[in-house]
N, C-alpha and C positions, 0 to 999 in steps of 0.2 A: 574577463572576457576572453576565452579564445579565438579564434581565426571565425569559427559560423556564427560569432555572435553570443553562444550560450556563454553562461556565467559560471562560473567555476571558484573552485575555492582553494589557493595554496598553503599549504601549515607552513610558516615561517621558518620555522627548525626545521625539518624533516624534507622541504621543497613536495610533498606528497598532497594530489589532488583532492578535495575534501568535497565530497558530493552530498547531496541534500536529497533527506526521502523523509516523507509523510506518510504514517500508517494510522487513516482515519476509523475511526467507526462509522456510523451514521447518525447524521445529524436531524432533529427533529423539524428542527426550521431552516438558520442557518450559520455558518461560523461565529460562535463565539467572538465579545470583542478582543479577548486576549488573542487568540488562536488567528483572526481575521488579520492582526496587524504584525504578526510573525510572517503569514505567509505575503503579504504586500513589501514585508522588507528581504523576505528570499527569491522571490517571485521577480527581478528584475529584466530578463528577457521576456518577451511578451509576445513572440511573432505567430508560434505555432502550438496550440494545444491539440495531443493524439489521444483520444480515448481507446482503451481496449475494452470491446464489448465482453459479456461473461454469459451471455447465450448468443452465441453470432449468427446461427443458422434461422433464429426468428425474425432479428430485425426489426423487434419490437424494443430492445434494449440501448437507445439513442444517448442516455447520458443525461436526459432533459436536468433532474433532478443536483446530479454532483455539479453542472456545470453551471444552475441557478445559485448555487453558495458561492463557485468565486464569482459569478457575476455580482450579486449583493454586496460582496465584501470591494467593490470597484475595479478587480482583475480581470480585465475583458484582453481576449487577441485579435491580432490581424485575423487569423485562419483557425478553424476547430477542423479537426477531421476525424473520422470515428471508422475502428479497422473491426469489419467482422469478416465473414467469407466469401463477399460480396467483393470484396478487394484480393487481388493476386498477392499471393504472399511478398513476391520482391518485391510490389510495390508498398507494401504492408511495413516490410524491414526499410524500407527508403524513406517513409514517412517517420518510421522512431529515429534514424539517425538525424533527421533535420528537426525533430523537436524540439521547443523550449520547455516544455512539460508533457509530463506523459501519465496520463491519470487510467489505472485499471479500477473500473468500474464495479461497483459492488451488485451482487446477484447471485447466479450461481457459480461457487466456489469449482466444479470439479468439469463442468464443460469450458469453465475461461481455462483452467489450467492443460485441458486437453490440447485446446486451442494454440496457447502458448507455444506447446512443445510440437502442435503439428507444423505450425506455421514459425516455428523456430526461434519465436523473438527473446527469449531469455539473455542470450548473449549478446542481443542487441542492443537489449535496455539496460543489461552492466554495464556494456560499453560506453553507453551514452552518457553525456555530461550533461544534461537536461535534470531539472528539479523531477524527481518522483512520485506520482502519489497512487494512492489507493485507499478504497471505500468499502469496507467489510470484508468480504467474499475478495477483492480486491486487495486490501490490505494483508490477506494470511497469503495469497499466494504471489507478494513480494518476498517474503521469507524465507528462512533457508530451508526449513523441512516443518510440514503441520500434521498436526494429528485427521483423520477424516473417523466422525465418529457420526452413528444413528443417536448418540445421544447429543449432538450436538445440532439436529437438523439436516446432516447428512443424510442422502438418500442411499443408504447402504447397510447390506447387512452383516460383515463382520469388518472392525476399527481399521486401518494400517495408517501408516504414514505414508506422504508424499513428499516429492519434491519442489520446492517451490522456485522462483527463480534465484533465491540466494542472492538478493541484496546486500544480506545483513547477517552474521553468524547468530540468528537468534530466530525462534519460532513465533507466529502471533495468533491469539483468538481474537479474535475481533468482533463486535457489536453482539454480545451476549450477554444473557440475563445473570451476570455473575451474584448478586445482590442473591435473590433466590437459588442459586443453583450452585454457590461456592463450594459444599462438599463435591457433589458431582466433577465438578471441575477440579478440583484437588484430585481426584480420585484416578479420573481419567486421563489427565497430564501426569502427574506424577511417574509412571516407565521414562516417557520422554524427556522429561525434566531431570534426567537424571544423566543428559549426553547435552542437551542444549539448553539454553534460558528459553524461558516463554514470557513474554509480555499479554495480561487477558485483560480486555475492558470492553467495556459497555456503548452505549449509544453516547453522543456527546463528547468525545474522548480522541485523543491524538497520540501519539509516539514519532518525534521528531528526530531524525539522526541526521547532524550534519559533521561532516568529518568522524572525528573518534568520541564526540558528545553524544550522547542519549537525553533529551528533555520529553517532560511528559506534561500532556493538559487533562484535566479531567480525573475521574478513579481508575487507573491503572494498578494493576498487580504482578508483581514477577512472582514468577514461580521457577524456584530453580533448586535441584537438588532434592526435590519433593518437598520443599518449604515453600511459602506464602507468604509473601509482606505486600502492604497497599504503601505504594509511592508516594513520595512525594508528588506535590505538579512545582515545576520548572519554567512553565512558557507564562 
């Protein structure tokens, strides 16, 4: 624990802070047992969960679904906070600083990306010792960069690469129907995969980064240098 009571890990050999990040798909019911167990083990500090909206100006994005996943897993917090544009920038940054868990909600990836930039939250999230989680759009925005394409359901005419928070040096395509669109995914993401690894997943999947270790839950594919392979589960 650090002085604020947040969980952190120190690499025994290097003395380097080891942070924990969960890149989630979307769960049709609740977290499966294996993932639930890992989350229970990793989320030790449960003082404050801070959720970041993906549609910050409508006030309908309240995180009820994502919160229900954690509730069902028996992971409950003393305080819950939702960051949208009703909250002042400085107050949002303070909530991030004091968070035990930061959860980027699923929904509109472009609006969430713009909101993160407007409120200057990315650096605060990167510096935080909290466990950081993202579902669907939230997971994509956690990554270093990501492809915005109408073929992935984004409301754009021209495909372009956006900068994410950059918690880890890879890209994520989360909560996409890979099984029926594998050729499309491969074609669209091959150029980006020449410069950065891409983890692509469908529903009920997760990628966990803990320190330098990357663990897989569910059907997750790695696209690297235009080659695609299914990864073995390790959670």
